[in-house]
C-alpha positions as CSV (number, residue, x, y, z in Angstrom):
1,M,56.3,86.0,124.9
2,K,57.8,87.8,122.0
3,L,59.9,89.8,124.6
4,N,61.5,86.8,126.1
5,E,62.6,85.5,122.6
6,S,64.1,89.3,122.1
7,L,65.7,89.4,125.2
8,K,67.1,86.4,125.0
9,K,68.6,87.2,121.4
10,L,70.0,90.7,123.2
11,A,71.6,89.4,126.0
12,Q,73.2,86.6,122.9
13,R,74.3,89.9,121.2
14,H,75.4,91.3,124.5
15,A,77.5,88.1,125.3
16,E,79.2,87.8,122.2
17,I,80.3,91.3,121.4
18,E,81.9,91.0,125.5
19,I,83.8,88.2,124.4
20,R,84.8,90.1,121.0
21,R,85.7,93.1,123.3
22,R,87.8,90.7,126.1
23,K,89.6,89.4,123.1
24,L,90.4,92.1,121.5
25,Q,92.0,93.8,125.2
26,E,94.0,90.7,125.7
27,L,95.3,91.8,122.0
28,S,95.6,94.8,122.5
29,Q,97.4,94.8,125.8
30,A,99.8,92.1,124.3
31,A,100.8,94.6,121.4
32,Q,101.1,97.6,124.0
33,K,103.5,95.4,125.6
34,M,105.4,94.0,123.3
35,S,105.8,97.4,121.5
36,K,107.2,99.4,124.4
37,Q,109.7,96.5,125.2
38,A,110.4,96.6,121.6
39,I,111.2,100.6,122.0
40,F,113.5,99.5,124.9
41,A,115.4,97.3,123.2
42,L,115.9,100.3,120.3
43,Q,117.4,102.4,122.9
44,R,119.6,99.4,124.4
45,D,120.8,99.1,121.2
46,E,119.1,95.2,120.6
47,K,118.1,95.2,117.4
48,P,116.9,91.9,116.7
49,R,115.5,91.5,119.5
50,A,112.9,94.4,118.7
51,A,112.6,93.8,115.3
52,E,111.0,89.9,117.0
53,L,109.0,91.8,119.3
54,L,107.8,94.3,116.6
55,R,106.9,91.0,114.7
56,Q,104.9,89.8,117.5
57,A,102.9,92.9,118.2
58,Q,102.2,93.5,114.7
59,V,100.6,89.7,114.7
60,A,98.6,90.5,117.6
61,L,97.0,93.7,116.0
62,L,96.5,92.1,112.6
63,E,94.4,89.7,114.8
64,G,92.7,92.3,116.5
65,R,92.0,94.3,113.1
66,K,89.5,90.9,112.4
67,I,87.9,91.1,115.1
68,V,87.4,94.8,115.1
69,L,86.5,94.4,111.3
70,G,84.2,92.2,112.6
71,E,82.7,94.1,115.1
72,K,83.0,97.9,114.3
73,R,82.1,99.5,117.5
74,L,85.1,97.9,118.7
75,Y,87.3,100.0,116.8
76,S,86.6,103.1,119.3
77,E,87.8,101.0,122.3
78,G,90.3,102.8,124.1
79,M,93.2,99.7,124.6
80,W,93.0,99.3,121.0
81,R,93.8,102.5,120.1
82,A,96.4,102.7,122.4
83,A,97.8,99.5,121.2
84,L,97.8,100.7,117.9
85,E,99.6,104.4,118.5
86,E,101.7,102.3,120.7
87,F,103.0,99.9,117.6
88,C,103.3,103.3,115.6
89,E,105.7,104.6,117.8
90,A,108.1,101.7,118.0
91,F,107.2,101.0,114.4
92,F,108.9,104.7,113.8
93,F,111.7,104.3,116.0
94,E,112.9,101.2,114.1
95,R,112.2,102.7,110.9
96,Y,114.2,105.9,112.0
97,I,117.2,104.0,113.4
98,A,117.6,101.7,110.2
99,G,117.3,104.8,108.3
100,K,114.1,104.0,106.4
101,E,110.8,105.7,105.8
102,L,108.6,106.2,108.7
103,L,105.2,105.2,106.7
104,P,103.5,103.3,105.9
105,V,102.5,101.3,109.1
106,P,101.6,97.9,108.3
107,V,98.5,97.8,111.1
108,T,96.8,101.1,110.2
109,D,95.9,104.2,108.5
110,E,94.6,106.1,110.9
111,P,95.4,109.5,111.1
112,D,95.0,110.6,114.5
113,I,97.0,107.2,115.5
114,L,100.0,107.7,112.9
115,V,99.9,111.7,114.5
116,G,99.9,110.2,118.0
117,G,103.1,107.7,117.0
118,L,105.6,110.1,115.7
119,S,104.4,112.6,118.7
120,D,105.2,110.1,121.1
121,L,108.4,109.2,118.7
122,I,109.9,112.6,119.3
123,G,109.9,111.7,123.0
124,E,112.3,108.8,122.1
125,F,114.2,111.0,120.2
126,V,115.3,112.9,123.4
127,R,116.1,109.8,125.3
128,L,118.5,108.4,122.3
129,A,120.0,112.1,122.0
130,V,120.9,112.0,125.7
131,K,122.6,108.6,125.0
132,R,124.1,109.8,121.9
133,A,125.4,113.5,123.8
134,I,127.1,111.5,126.4
135,D,129.0,110.0,124.0
136,R,129.6,113.6,122.9
137,D,128.2,112.3,119.6
138,K,126.7,115.7,117.8
139,K,125.8,114.8,114.5
140,S,123.5,111.9,115.4
141,V,122.0,114.7,118.0
142,D,121.8,117.2,115.1
143,K,120.0,114.6,113.0
144,L,117.6,114.1,115.6
145,L,116.8,117.7,116.0
146,E,116.4,118.5,112.1
147,M,114.2,115.0,112.1
148,S,112.1,116.7,115.1
149,N,112.1,120.0,113.7
150,E,110.6,118.3,110.2
151,L,107.6,116.2,112.2
152,I,106.7,119.5,114.4
153,E,106.5,121.6,111.3
154,F,104.3,119.0,109.7
155,M,101.8,118.3,112.9
156,L,101.3,122.1,113.6
157,A,100.5,122.7,110.2
158,L,97.5,120.0,111.0
159,D,95.7,122.5,113.3
160,A,94.7,119.9,115.3
161,T,92.6,120.1,118.4
162,G,91.7,118.0,121.7
163,A,93.4,114.8,122.6
164,L,95.6,115.3,119.5
165,R,96.5,118.7,120.1
166,N,97.6,117.7,123.5
167,K,100.0,115.1,121.8
168,I,101.4,117.6,119.6
169,D,102.4,120.2,122.4
170,Q,104.0,117.6,124.3
171,A,105.9,116.3,121.1
172,R,107.0,120.3,121.4
173,Q,108.2,120.2,124.6
174,H,110.3,117.1,123.9
175,Q,112.0,119.6,120.9
176,R,112.8,121.7,123.7
177,R,114.2,119.1,125.2
178,L,116.1,117.9,122.2
179,E,117.1,121.7,121.8
180,D,118.7,122.4,124.8
181,I,121.0,119.2,124.8
182,R,122.2,120.1,121.5
183,Y,122.7,123.9,123.0
184,D,124.6,121.9,126.4
185,L,126.6,119.7,123.4
186,S,127.9,123.1,121.7
187,L,129.2,123.9,124.7
188,V,131.9,121.2,125.5
């Protein structure tokens, strides 16, 4: 009969973890969605809306962090890490536009997530550079390229491998696009 009790405890523990996983998934999806919306708001110069969306995403992530701290195995869940990375990207983008230091990030200090967010930030720089190029704002495009170069130099020094290396390679492709935009502007 002891097996019966052990199996019952196992089933209860499994159910507890699944409840936490579902709650973490819900919070992660909400935070990721709000972070993406914040990025789009920033691209449209809707800074107050972006700030509010980031605030709400941060609240969701801080609540999620409590779950993760209580159940460490959930920290490696892909949905959680993707939400953190998306938040970092949006947070960095808002900080760049405001002329503030990019770090620290209030929801994580995980190097892979931070570097992933920095990598994705360069993609946002391309979209912003296109917008600035349409306005013939060479100075803004130069600043975006300069920041991109600094970030790429930092990331390459990490000598990353695996998925993080792929993110850095994507950032380098975005950097090349920034260089093309800057070159095209020089012809005008």
